[in-house]
C-alpha positions as CSV (number, residue, x, y, z in Angstrom):
1,M,0.0,0.0,0.0
2,S,1.3,3.3,-0.9
3,I,-0.1,6.7,-1.8
4,E,1.3,8.9,-4.4
5,I,0.5,12.7,-4.6
6,R,1.8,14.4,-7.7
7,D,2.0,18.2,-8.3
8,L,-1.3,18.5,-6.3
9,T,-2.9,22.0,-6.0
10,V,-6.1,23.1,-4.2
11,R,-7.2,26.6,-4.9
12,F,-10.4,28.0,-3.5
13,K,-12.8,30.5,-5.0
14,N,-11.6,33.3,-2.6
15,G,-8.2,33.0,-4.2
16,V,-6.5,31.2,-1.5
17,T,-4.0,28.4,-2.4
18,A,-4.3,25.9,0.5
19,V,-2.1,23.2,-1.3
20,D,0.6,24.5,-3.8
21,H,1.9,22.0,-6.3
22,A,2.6,19.3,-3.7
23,S,4.4,16.0,-4.4
24,L,4.7,13.2,-1.8
25,T,5.0,9.4,-1.6
26,I,3.4,8.0,1.7
27,P,4.6,4.3,2.1
28,K,3.3,1.6,4.3
29,G,3.6,2.2,8.2
30,I,2.9,5.4,10.1
31,Y,3.8,8.6,8.3
32,G,3.9,11.9,10.0
33,L,2.5,15.2,8.5
34,L,3.7,18.1,10.5
35,G,2.9,21.8,10.2
36,E,1.4,24.7,12.0
37,N,-2.3,25.4,11.8
38,G,-3.1,26.7,8.4
39,A,-0.2,24.9,6.6
40,G,-2.7,23.0,4.4
41,K,-2.6,19.7,6.3
42,T,-6.5,19.4,6.8
43,T,-7.1,20.5,3.1
44,L,-4.7,17.7,1.8
45,M,-6.5,15.2,4.0
46,R,-10.0,16.3,2.6
47,V,-8.6,15.5,-0.9
48,L,-7.2,12.1,0.4
49,T,-10.7,11.2,1.9
50,T,-12.4,12.2,-1.4
51,V,-14.3,15.1,0.3
52,L,-12.6,17.7,-1.9
53,R,-11.6,17.6,-5.4
54,P,-8.2,19.2,-6.2
55,S,-7.8,22.1,-8.6
56,G,-4.8,20.5,-10.2
57,G,-2.3,17.7,-10.1
58,S,-3.2,14.0,-9.2
59,A,-3.3,11.5,-6.3
60,F,-3.1,7.6,-6.4
61,I,-3.8,4.9,-3.8
62,D,-2.1,1.6,-4.9
63,G,-2.3,2.9,-8.4
64,L,-6.0,3.9,-8.4
65,E,-6.3,7.5,-9.3
66,Y,-8.4,9.9,-7.3
67,T,-11.2,10.6,-9.7
68,A,-15.0,10.6,-9.3
69,P,-15.6,7.2,-11.0
70,N,-13.2,5.6,-8.4
71,Y,-14.2,7.4,-5.3
72,G,-16.5,4.5,-4.2
73,K,-13.5,2.0,-4.4
74,I,-11.3,4.4,-2.8
75,R,-13.4,5.0,0.2
76,R,-13.6,1.3,0.9
77,K,-9.8,1.4,1.4
78,I,-9.9,4.5,3.7
79,G,-10.6,5.1,7.4
80,Y,-10.8,8.5,8.8
81,L,-10.7,10.1,12.2
82,P,-11.3,13.9,11.9
83,Q,-10.1,16.5,14.3
84,E,-13.5,17.1,15.6
85,I,-15.9,14.1,16.4
86,D,-19.3,14.0,17.7
87,L,-20.7,10.5,17.4
88,Y,-24.4,10.1,18.5
89,P,-24.3,11.2,22.0
90,Q,-27.6,9.3,22.8
91,L,-26.3,6.0,21.7
92,T,-24.1,3.8,23.8
93,V,-20.6,2.9,22.6
94,R,-21.6,-0.5,21.3
95,E,-24.8,0.9,19.7
96,C,-22.8,3.6,18.0
97,L,-20.1,1.2,16.7
98,T,-22.7,-1.3,15.5
99,Y,-24.4,1.6,13.6
100,M,-21.2,2.9,12.1
101,G,-20.1,-0.5,11.1
102,E,-23.5,-1.2,9.2
103,L,-23.2,2.1,7.4
104,A,-19.7,0.9,6.3
105,G,-21.3,-2.4,5.0
106,V,-19.6,-4.8,7.5
107,E,-21.4,-8.2,7.7
108,K,-23.2,-8.4,11.2
109,H,-21.3,-11.6,12.5
110,T,-18.0,-10.1,11.4
111,L,-18.9,-6.6,12.8
112,N,-19.7,-8.0,16.2
113,R,-16.4,-10.0,16.3
114,R,-14.5,-6.9,15.3
115,I,-16.2,-4.7,17.8
116,D,-15.5,-7.2,20.5
117,R,-11.8,-7.4,19.6
118,T,-11.2,-3.6,19.2
119,L,-13.1,-2.7,22.4
120,E,-10.6,-5.1,24.3
121,R,-7.7,-3.7,22.4
122,T,-8.5,-0.1,23.3
123,G,-9.5,-0.7,26.9
124,L,-13.2,0.3,26.2
125,A,-14.8,-3.1,26.8
126,A,-15.9,-2.2,30.4
127,H,-17.4,1.1,28.9
128,Q,-19.3,-0.3,26.0
129,K,-22.8,0.2,27.7
130,K,-22.1,4.0,28.5
131,K,-23.7,6.6,26.4
132,M,-21.4,8.5,24.1
133,R,-22.2,11.7,25.9
134,Q,-20.8,10.2,29.2
135,L,-17.3,9.5,27.8
136,S,-14.2,11.6,28.3
137,G,-12.5,13.2,25.4
138,G,-9.9,10.5,25.3
139,M,-12.5,7.8,25.3
140,K,-14.3,9.5,22.5
141,R,-11.2,9.5,20.5
142,R,-10.6,5.9,20.9
143,V,-14.3,5.2,19.9
144,G,-13.5,7.3,16.7
145,L,-10.4,5.3,15.9
146,I,-12.5,2.0,16.3
147,Q,-15.2,3.2,14.0
148,A,-12.5,4.3,11.4
149,L,-11.1,0.8,11.5
150,L,-14.2,-1.4,11.5
151,H,-14.1,-2.2,7.9
152,E,-10.5,-2.8,8.1
153,P,-9.1,0.0,5.8
154,E,-5.8,-0.2,4.1
155,F,-5.1,3.6,4.6
156,L,-6.1,5.1,7.8
157,I,-6.1,9.0,8.0
158,V,-6.1,10.8,11.5
159,D,-6.1,14.5,12.0
160,E,-4.8,16.0,15.2
161,P,-5.7,12.8,17.2
162,T,-4.5,14.0,20.6
163,T,-5.6,17.6,20.7
164,G,-7.1,18.4,24.1
165,L,-6.3,15.2,25.8
166,D,-4.4,14.7,29.0
167,P,-0.9,13.1,28.9
168,E,-2.2,9.5,29.8
169,E,-4.6,9.5,26.9
170,R,-2.2,11.0,24.5
171,I,0.2,8.2,25.1
172,R,-2.7,5.7,24.7
173,I,-3.7,7.1,21.5
174,R,-0.2,7.3,20.1
175,N,0.5,3.6,21.1
176,L,-2.9,2.4,19.4
177,L,-1.8,4.3,16.3
178,V,1.5,2.5,16.2
179,D,-0.2,-0.9,16.8
180,F,-2.7,-0.1,13.9
181,S,0.0,0.8,11.5
182,E,1.7,-2.6,11.6
183,N,-0.3,-3.8,8.6
184,R,-1.5,-0.6,6.9
185,T,-0.6,2.9,6.1
186,V,-1.4,5.5,8.6
187,L,-1.2,9.3,7.9
188,L,-0.8,11.1,11.3
189,S,-1.4,14.8,10.8
190,T,-0.5,17.1,13.7
191,H,1.2,20.2,14.9
192,V,2.3,18.6,18.1
193,V,5.9,17.5,17.4
194,E,6.1,15.2,20.4
195,D,3.3,13.0,19.0
196,L,5.6,12.4,15.7
197,A,8.8,12.0,17.8
198,A,7.0,9.2,19.7
199,T,5.3,7.3,16.8
200,C,7.0,8.0,13.4
201,T,10.3,7.3,11.7
202,R,9.3,9.0,8.5
203,L,7.4,12.5,8.1
204,A,6.7,15.5,5.8
205,V,6.8,19.0,7.0
206,M,4.2,21.3,5.4
207,Q,4.2,25.1,5.4
208,K,2.0,27.3,3.4
209,G,0.7,24.6,1.1
210,K,4.1,23.2,0.1
211,F,6.4,20.4,1.6
212,L,9.6,21.8,3.1
213,Y,10.9,18.3,3.8
214,A,9.9,14.6,3.4
215,G,11.9,11.8,4.6
216,E,13.3,10.2,7.6
217,V,13.0,11.7,10.9
218,K,16.6,11.5,11.7
219,G,17.4,13.2,8.4
220,L,15.5,16.3,9.5
221,M,17.1,16.3,12.9
222,E,20.5,16.1,11.2
223,Q,20.0,19.4,9.6
224,A,19.8,21.0,13.0
225,Q,22.8,19.3,14.5
226,G,25.5,22.0,15.4
227,C,22.8,24.6,15.4
228,V,21.5,24.3,18.9
229,W,22.9,26.5,21.8
230,I,22.2,26.6,25.3
231,C,22.7,30.1,26.4
232,R,22.8,31.8,29.8
233,T,22.6,35.4,30.9
234,K,22.0,37.2,34.1
235,E,20.4,40.3,32.5
236,E,16.8,40.3,31.1
237,A,17.8,43.0,28.6
238,C,20.4,40.7,27.1
239,A,17.8,37.9,27.0
240,R,15.3,40.0,25.2
241,K,18.0,41.0,22.6
242,L,18.8,37.4,22.0
243,E,15.2,36.6,21.4
244,R,14.9,39.4,19.0
245,E,18.1,38.4,16.9
246,Y,17.8,34.7,17.1
247,L,15.3,31.9,16.6
248,T,14.7,30.9,20.3
249,A,13.2,27.5,21.0
250,G,12.8,27.8,24.8
251,K,13.4,30.2,27.7
252,Q,13.8,29.2,31.4
253,L,14.5,31.0,34.6
254,V,17.4,29.3,36.3
255,D,19.6,29.8,39.3
256,G,21.7,32.8,38.6
257,G,19.8,34.1,35.5
258,I,18.0,33.1,32.3
259,Q,18.6,30.2,30.1
260,L,17.7,30.3,26.4
261,R,17.6,27.5,23.8
262,I,18.7,29.2,20.6
263,L,18.7,27.8,17.0
264,S,21.4,29.3,14.9
265,P,24.3,28.0,12.6
266,D,26.5,30.5,14.4
267,K,27.3,30.7,18.2
268,P,25.6,33.6,19.7
269,P,28.0,36.1,21.5
270,V,27.0,35.1,25.2
271,D,28.0,32.2,27.5
272,C,26.7,29.2,25.4
273,L,27.2,25.4,25.2
274,P,26.1,23.3,22.3
275,G,23.0,21.4,22.6
276,E,21.7,18.1,21.2
277,A,19.0,18.8,18.5
278,T,15.4,17.4,19.1
279,L,12.8,16.9,16.5
280,E,11.1,20.1,17.6
281,D,14.3,22.0,17.3
282,A,14.8,20.6,13.6
283,Y,11.2,21.6,12.8
284,L,11.6,25.1,14.2
285,F,14.9,25.5,12.4
286,L,13.7,24.3,9.1
287,A,10.5,26.4,9.3
288,G,12.3,29.4,10.5
289,R,14.9,29.3,7.8
290,K,12.2,29.0,5.0
291,A,10.3,31.9,6.6
292,G,13.4,34.1,6.6
293,L,13.8,34.3,10.4
294,P,17.3,35.0,11.7
């Protein structure tokens, strides 16, 4: 299973270009899509879920082109967890999943077996008689994941799956996505760098409708090696000056002054030690350079 995006463009009637001549190959496994809000990630996913037709270019799933005559076949290959999900608050978890599975065309006996299995796998078996409105945000996201998987899609698309969740639920959702990616392609779109660092070995970085980078996570991090500086100063005025002149990834009050995490190919003119680059550093460094920041 692979997804090919070739010179894809989405331009809206108001003149805004949300995806701008983008090309990308998404292989089997879990693949990250990273970018700030408004980068074009959700628009791209709307194309890949057949909700939106592109203005130009093309996309393929296992060689099957995204065209209107093929949308029915493509939808059977896709599972989707949107950022906002509100699944029938009056139904129980079990009723909701049964209804969604029937809509997806899953045979009743097979559907019951899959619901049993996935409820156990996601830790929701004990909660299956609760109304959807009674669930926490994290539980609702887990139900959302189950409904997206009931017809066993080859391509799972998830949009900001951990937004608004507490740390424990974020970890649970990330681990579930890694498990689910074993035999399928998962596209994980987020602006939370930590989620990708914990789940992906490959990713693409999107900014203003274009891909700034696509490849191995380690390859992106290598671009920031030697460009991370841990700087200390005792003076607030000096700290503010550094923040104005350099891309700053972090700021802390420490004993004896202020510590800044600065991203720059050149060592700042204060007391600094080299730091080890994280994925967040690499992303900020790449995005900052493309935006023309110092």
